[in-house]
C-alpha positions, 0 to 999 in steps of 0.5 A: 100557153106562152107562144114560141118567141124569136131572138135575134142573134146574140150581139153586143151592138144588137138593139133587136128585141125578142118578138113574139111569133104566132103559132100560125105564122108562115114564117114559123111553118117555113122553119119547120116544114124541112125538118118535119118533112125530113123526119116523116120521111125518115120514119116512112122509109123503112116502112116503105122499104119493108112493104116491098116484096124481097128479091126473089132469091131464086132470080138472083141466084139464076141471075149471078150463076148467068153472069158467072157462067158469061165471065168464065166462058173461055170464048168470052174472056177477051175483055170485058166487052165480050162478056157483055155480049155473052150476057146480050146473047143470053137475054136474046135467048131468053126473049125467044123463050118469053115470046114462045110463052106468050104465044102458048098463053095466048093460044088458050084464050080469046083473041082480046087476052092475046092482044093484051099480052102482046101490048104488055110485052111491047110496053115492057120491052119499051121499059127495059130498053129505056131503063137499061139504056140508062147506063149507057147513056149516063157514060158510054164505056165498057163498064156501063155497056156491062151494066146495061147488058146485065140490067136487061138480063135481070129484067128478062129474068123477072119477066120470066117469072112474071109470066110462070106466075100467069101460067101458074095462077091461071084458072083450070079453064080459060074464060069464055069469049065474048060473042064477037070473039072467036077462040084463038086457033090452037097451034097446029090444028086446022081450022074446021070448016 
């Protein structure tokens, strides 16, 4: 089998000859590495995209409904920034619902589960703040403020869906606590002496 050859650019004054490039040559690898990598990524991208779950239609529908509600509310029609304030208020309202849901979930489990829920919530809030804060960090204007508030609302709706999944797919009874853990007290129930 003949090995590939490298030819110099055609020129009437060129005196270079064709030189053989072995298949294991580092030059050959450098030349083909980029195009091959691009081809592999191009072929793999649709597979990776199809492996991701599709956006939940109900979640998107709720997000669009809330945005339209804020845009159409006469109280918030004085400029775009006011719409952002409406979206922020809706996000804060939903944050309170999330905290209440976490408290209900933690109440029926051992303290270690409650601590894990609280830690996960703190991490999620940090993520949301950093991710949605990128909009204003890129360019601080009204449009980016609106994009940031919309990002926070969308993330909050997704978090609500995640918590619903925790509740919907939880076993019928809580796992037994470790010997050194005391079950979390139920809200509104006084501890027995």
